[in-house]
C-alpha positions as CSV (number, residue, x, y, z in Angstrom):
1,M,0.8,33.9,38.1
2,E,-1.1,30.6,38.1
3,Q,-3.2,31.6,35.1
4,E,0.0,32.4,33.2
5,N,1.4,29.0,34.0
6,K,-1.9,27.3,32.7
7,N,-1.7,29.4,29.5
8,N,2.0,28.5,29.1
9,I,1.2,24.7,29.5
10,A,-1.7,24.9,27.1
11,R,0.5,26.7,24.6
12,W,3.2,24.0,24.8
13,L,0.5,21.2,24.5
14,K,-0.8,22.9,21.3
15,I,2.8,23.1,19.9
16,L,3.3,19.4,20.8
17,A,0.0,18.4,19.1
18,I,1.0,20.3,15.9
19,V,4.4,18.7,15.9
20,A,2.8,15.2,16.3
21,Y,0.3,16.0,13.5
22,A,3.2,17.0,11.2
23,L,5.2,13.9,12.0
24,I,2.2,11.6,11.4
25,T,1.6,13.3,8.1
26,V,5.1,12.9,6.9
27,I,5.4,9.3,8.1
28,T,2.1,8.3,6.5
29,C,2.9,10.0,3.2
30,S,6.4,8.7,3.0
31,A,5.2,5.1,3.7
32,V,2.6,5.4,0.9
33,W,5.2,6.8,-1.5
34,N,7.8,4.2,-0.6
35,S,5.4,1.4,-1.1
36,R,5.2,2.3,-4.8
37,P,1.4,2.4,-5.1
38,G,-0.5,3.4,-8.3
39,A,-0.6,6.9,-9.6
40,F,-4.0,7.7,-8.1
41,I,-2.9,6.8,-4.5
42,S,0.3,8.8,-5.0
43,V,-1.7,11.8,-6.1
44,V,-4.1,11.4,-3.1
45,A,-1.2,11.2,-0.7
46,L,0.3,14.4,-2.3
47,A,-3.1,16.1,-1.8
48,L,-3.2,15.0,1.8
49,F,0.3,16.2,2.4
50,A,-0.4,19.6,0.9
51,T,-3.7,20.0,2.7
52,N,-2.2,19.0,6.1
53,G,0.8,21.3,5.4
54,Y,-1.6,24.2,4.9
55,V,-3.6,23.3,8.1
56,I,-0.3,23.2,10.1
57,Y,0.7,26.5,8.6
58,R,-2.6,28.1,9.6
59,K,-2.4,26.6,13.2
60,V,1.1,27.8,13.7
61,K,0.2,31.3,12.4
62,A,-2.8,31.5,14.7
63,L,-0.7,30.3,17.7
64,K,1.8,33.1,17.1
65,E,-0.9,35.7,17.3
């Protein structure tokens, strides 16, 4: 029973970390885009957003399994 509780707590901490990572990504990219930077910085922010989205997707998929 105790091992199950530890696994459950670890799972919730992983979920919380993924949510925090997603929020930080969205906040950072939206701050960059709202500041009206040049085209290069906007494209880099878009690449960061897409890459982080893919990483989050893979982590959530691995967590389900």
